Each structure stands twice: as C-alpha cells, then as structure tokens.
C-alpha positions as CSV (number, residue, x, y, z in Angstrom):
1,M,-14.3,-49.4,-62.1
2,A,-13.2,-47.9,-65.4
3,E,-16.8,-47.7,-66.6
4,A,-17.7,-45.7,-63.6
5,W,-14.9,-43.3,-64.3
6,D,-16.0,-42.9,-67.9
7,V,-19.6,-42.2,-66.8
8,L,-18.5,-39.6,-64.3
9,D,-16.2,-37.9,-66.9
10,N,-19.5,-37.1,-68.7
11,A,-21.1,-35.6,-65.6
12,D,-20.5,-32.7,-63.3
13,A,-19.7,-35.0,-60.4
14,T,-16.1,-34.5,-59.4
15,A,-16.7,-35.3,-55.7
16,L,-18.0,-38.7,-56.5
17,K,-14.9,-39.6,-58.5
18,T,-12.8,-39.7,-55.4
19,D,-15.2,-41.7,-53.3
20,A,-14.7,-45.5,-53.4
21,W,-18.3,-46.2,-52.3
22,W,-19.8,-44.1,-55.1
23,L,-17.4,-45.5,-57.7
24,S,-18.6,-49.0,-56.7
25,K,-22.2,-48.0,-56.7
26,I,-22.0,-46.4,-60.2
27,D,-20.0,-49.4,-61.5
28,N,-22.9,-51.6,-60.3
29,W,-25.4,-49.4,-62.2
30,T,-23.3,-49.8,-65.4
31,T,-23.1,-53.6,-64.8
32,L,-26.9,-53.7,-64.6
33,E,-26.9,-51.9,-68.0
34,Y,-28.8,-48.8,-67.0
35,P,-28.5,-46.1,-69.7
36,A,-25.1,-44.3,-69.4
37,N,-26.7,-41.0,-70.1
38,Q,-29.1,-41.4,-67.2
39,I,-26.3,-42.6,-64.9
40,S,-24.4,-39.5,-65.7
41,K,-27.4,-37.3,-65.1
42,A,-28.1,-39.0,-61.8
43,A,-24.5,-38.6,-60.7
44,A,-24.5,-34.9,-61.5
45,E,-27.8,-34.5,-59.6
46,I,-26.5,-36.4,-56.6
47,S,-23.4,-34.2,-56.5
48,N,-25.5,-31.1,-56.2
49,N,-28.3,-32.4,-53.9
50,S,-27.1,-33.3,-50.4
51,A,-30.4,-34.8,-49.4
52,L,-30.5,-37.0,-52.4
53,K,-26.9,-38.0,-51.9
54,A,-27.6,-38.9,-48.2
55,S,-30.6,-40.9,-49.2
56,F,-28.7,-43.0,-51.7
57,E,-25.9,-43.6,-49.2
58,A,-28.4,-44.6,-46.5
59,E,-29.9,-47.1,-49.0
60,E,-33.3,-45.2,-48.8
61,V,-33.3,-44.6,-52.5
62,I,-32.4,-47.0,-55.4
63,F,-31.6,-46.2,-59.0
64,D,-34.9,-47.8,-60.2
65,A,-36.8,-45.2,-58.3
66,W,-34.8,-42.4,-59.6
67,K,-35.2,-43.7,-63.2
68,W,-39.0,-44.0,-62.7
69,I,-39.1,-40.3,-62.0
70,D,-36.7,-39.3,-64.7
71,D,-38.5,-41.4,-67.3
72,G,-41.9,-40.2,-66.2
73,I,-41.7,-36.6,-65.0
74,P,-38.1,-35.3,-65.2
75,T,-39.1,-31.8,-64.1
76,L,-40.1,-33.0,-60.7
77,P,-36.8,-32.1,-59.0
78,Q,-37.0,-28.5,-59.9
79,G,-40.8,-28.3,-59.6
80,Q,-41.1,-29.9,-56.2
81,P,-37.7,-29.7,-54.5
82,T,-39.1,-30.2,-51.0
83,T,-41.0,-33.4,-51.8
84,Y,-38.7,-34.9,-54.5
85,V,-36.6,-37.1,-52.3
86,N,-39.6,-38.3,-50.3
87,Y,-41.2,-39.4,-53.5
88,L,-38.1,-41.3,-54.3
89,R,-38.1,-43.0,-50.9
90,R,-41.7,-44.1,-51.3
91,I,-41.1,-45.5,-54.7
92,T,-38.0,-47.3,-53.4
93,T,-40.2,-48.9,-50.7
94,Y,-42.7,-50.1,-53.2
95,R,-40.1,-51.7,-55.4
96,R,-38.7,-53.5,-52.4
97,Q,-42.1,-54.6,-51.1
98,K,-42.8,-56.3,-54.5
99,L,-39.8,-58.6,-53.7
100,Q,-41.0,-59.5,-50.2
101,G,-43.6,-62.1,-49.1
102,S,-45.9,-64.1,-51.2
103,P,-48.3,-62.8,-53.9
104,D,-51.1,-64.5,-52.0
105,D,-50.5,-62.5,-48.8
106,V,-53.0,-59.7,-48.0
107,V,-52.5,-56.0,-47.6
108,P,-54.9,-53.7,-45.6
109,Y,-56.4,-50.7,-47.3
110,Y,-57.7,-47.9,-45.1
111,R,-60.1,-45.0,-45.9
112,V,-61.1,-42.3,-43.4
113,Q,-64.8,-41.2,-43.8
114,G,-67.0,-38.7,-42.0
115,G,-65.8,-36.1,-39.5
116,E,-67.1,-32.7,-38.3
117,D,-64.0,-30.7,-39.0
118,N,-62.8,-32.0,-42.4
119,F,-65.6,-34.2,-43.8
120,S,-64.6,-37.1,-46.1
121,A,-67.3,-38.7,-48.2
122,Y,-68.7,-42.2,-47.4
123,I,-67.6,-44.0,-50.5
124,V,-66.9,-47.4,-48.8
125,Q,-69.8,-49.3,-47.3
126,I,-69.3,-52.4,-45.2
127,D,-72.1,-54.7,-44.1
128,S,-72.3,-56.9,-41.0
129,N,-70.6,-59.8,-42.7
130,G,-67.6,-57.7,-43.7
131,N,-68.6,-57.4,-47.3
132,V,-67.6,-54.2,-49.1
133,S,-69.3,-52.1,-51.7
134,F,-68.5,-48.6,-53.1
135,S,-70.4,-45.5,-54.1
136,S,-69.6,-43.4,-57.2
137,A,-67.2,-40.5,-56.7
138,T,-64.8,-38.3,-58.6
139,W,-61.7,-39.9,-57.0
140,F,-60.9,-42.3,-54.1
141,N,-58.3,-41.5,-51.4
142,F,-56.9,-44.3,-49.3
143,S,-53.8,-45.5,-47.5
144,T,-52.1,-48.9,-47.1
145,D,-49.7,-51.0,-45.1
146,N,-50.2,-49.4,-41.6
147,L,-52.6,-47.0,-39.8
148,E,-50.2,-44.0,-39.5
149,H,-51.8,-42.0,-42.4
150,A,-55.3,-43.1,-41.6
151,N,-54.9,-42.1,-37.9
152,Y,-53.5,-38.7,-38.9
153,Y,-56.6,-38.0,-41.1
154,K,-59.0,-39.4,-38.5
155,N,-57.7,-36.9,-36.0
156,K,-57.8,-34.1,-38.6
157,N,-61.4,-34.8,-39.6
158,G,-62.5,-34.6,-36.0
159,E,-65.5,-36.0,-34.1
160,G,-67.4,-38.7,-36.0
161,A,-64.6,-39.7,-38.4
162,E,-64.1,-43.4,-38.8
163,I,-61.5,-45.7,-40.5
164,Y,-62.9,-48.2,-43.0
165,K,-60.6,-51.1,-43.6
166,F,-60.6,-54.0,-46.1
167,D,-57.9,-56.3,-47.5
168,V,-56.6,-56.9,-51.1
169,P,-54.3,-59.6,-52.3
170,K,-50.6,-58.6,-52.3
171,W,-50.3,-59.1,-56.0
172,F,-53.0,-56.4,-56.5
173,D,-51.3,-54.0,-54.1
174,D,-48.0,-54.7,-55.9
175,L,-49.5,-53.6,-59.2
176,V,-51.0,-50.4,-57.7
177,K,-47.6,-49.4,-56.3
178,E,-45.7,-50.5,-59.4
179,H,-47.7,-48.1,-61.5
180,A,-48.1,-45.3,-59.0
181,I,-46.8,-41.8,-60.0
182,P,-46.2,-38.6,-58.1
183,Q,-49.3,-36.4,-57.7
184,W,-47.4,-33.3,-58.8
185,S,-48.2,-32.5,-62.5
186,A,-49.5,-36.1,-62.9
187,P,-51.2,-35.4,-66.3
188,K,-47.8,-34.5,-67.7
189,N,-46.3,-37.8,-66.5
190,A,-45.4,-40.2,-69.3
191,F,-46.9,-43.0,-67.1
192,Y,-50.2,-41.2,-66.5
193,Q,-52.2,-43.9,-68.5
194,D,-55.0,-41.5,-69.3
195,G,-55.7,-41.0,-65.6
196,N,-55.6,-44.6,-64.6
197,A,-52.2,-44.5,-62.8
198,P,-52.5,-44.2,-59.0
199,Y,-51.2,-41.0,-57.5
200,I,-48.7,-41.1,-54.7
201,V,-49.9,-38.4,-52.3
202,D,-49.1,-36.8,-48.9
203,V,-45.5,-37.8,-48.9
204,N,-44.7,-35.0,-46.5
205,V,-47.6,-35.8,-44.1
206,T,-46.4,-39.0,-42.5
207,D,-43.2,-41.1,-42.7
208,N,-44.6,-44.6,-43.0
209,G,-48.3,-44.4,-44.0
210,H,-48.5,-44.8,-47.8
211,A,-51.3,-42.7,-49.2
212,F,-52.7,-42.9,-52.8
213,T,-55.5,-41.4,-54.9
214,F,-57.4,-43.3,-57.6
215,H,-58.6,-41.0,-60.3
216,N,-61.0,-42.4,-62.9
217,W,-62.7,-43.9,-60.0
218,N,-66.1,-44.6,-61.6
219,E,-64.6,-45.5,-65.0
220,F,-61.9,-47.9,-63.8
221,W,-60.8,-48.3,-60.2
222,K,-64.2,-48.9,-58.6
223,T,-64.6,-52.0,-60.7
224,E,-61.0,-53.1,-60.3
225,L,-61.3,-53.0,-56.5
226,M,-64.7,-54.7,-56.4
227,E,-63.4,-57.6,-58.5
228,N,-60.2,-58.1,-56.6
229,L,-60.6,-57.1,-52.9
230,I,-61.2,-59.8,-50.3
231,Q,-64.9,-59.9,-49.4
232,G,-65.5,-60.5,-45.8
233,S,-62.4,-58.6,-44.8
234,G,-64.1,-55.2,-44.3
235,E,-64.5,-53.6,-40.9
236,I,-64.9,-50.2,-39.3
237,L,-62.1,-49.7,-36.9
238,P,-62.8,-48.5,-33.3
C-alpha cells in the first residue's frame, strides 16, 4: 500500500491514511492507473465531504463516476453541493448497467404527456400497432428503466396525463447513459458535444427513476431514436 500512502501524502486526507479500507481502495485506484493527481484530489474531497465518503464506502459511487465529473465539470461540487452526490450515484449506476445483461436486451423509455395541472407536450405518437413517431420540439424529456419517475410526473401533471412507453435496444440505452452529463451548467461541460450530450435531470426528485433530457432534439436525437427504437413496442399505459 506504499503507493496509496504516497498519494495521500499529496492530499489533505489525514483521516484516510489510518483507515485500512481506504488504503486498500486507493491502492486499487493506483493499480488501475488512474491519474495520481486525480486520486489525490478525490481523497481530499472525500475527507471533507461526509456524504461522498459514505457513498463510496457503501459502494454507491465508483471512481469512474467521480472522474467523469472531474474531467467534465469540476466546478459541480461547489456549484451544486446538494445534488452532487446524487449525480455521482446515477453515473455509477449507468456504468454498472453497461456491464450487465446482453446488448440485445431491451430497455423501456417513458414520457409523460398531457395533464391539466402541468401540461407536457404530445411529442410521442403511437398508433394502434404500437408504431412510434415523433413531433418536432425544442427538447425531449423522458425516463428509463422503471416507472417511478414517470408516475411522479403523471401525478404532478394531473387529470388527463398519460405515460407513453416504447422500447430501445440496450446497446442504444448504454450509449445514451455513457455520454450523459449533469444538467447543471451543461454547456460548460467538456463532454457537452455541442448540445448532443444527454442531460441527467431530476436527480433529487426520485431515487430510482432515471430521467434525461435530449437537447438538439430536431437536429439529432429525433432521428437517432426513430432509427433505433423498436417499432411495435409502443403503448399508452393505463
């Protein structure tokens, strides 16, 4: 664990130096050849952020997720202290999902539309055969994996709100999640991709429903979804 000690000597992380679990964890990061300066930075941050420390110790956050934030938008911890750890948890989930199942599996996408209290535009159309088409829009909000987030917004939108569901191949969903970035200050993120990067949104709204926004909807994502979704899978949920 000598390398872990060396890394911690360069960080304000005295408490971690006496913790065998953390020494082993940091030694593993050095073995995986993560940049030493980023390991030192993460260790200092963990020492001063109890919620972050607890999430690492509970295996809710992995270094890859922390590095994605640090490489893309390193001001996020200071700019959004109340959502920062939730963003890290979500990104960790997406990294782990990519390693599970088969690329040929399917993932449900949900969009809430309509509603008298908080109307959401009817961008998704589904015919009687389950075929899906889309209208033009400025952006496209949706959620994946389970109905928790969709049910939340269906209730929020009120009478007349409906959940439109269709499936995409897992490999497509993996790509969306792999390139997704936090919504906060997204245009300043190094991984913004001229607006094509999906935004991770509503991380404080639900624990398990994973919500995203596609910007550049008309220019990019509308076509991508049409070319890759599973036609015939569309349905309006009761």
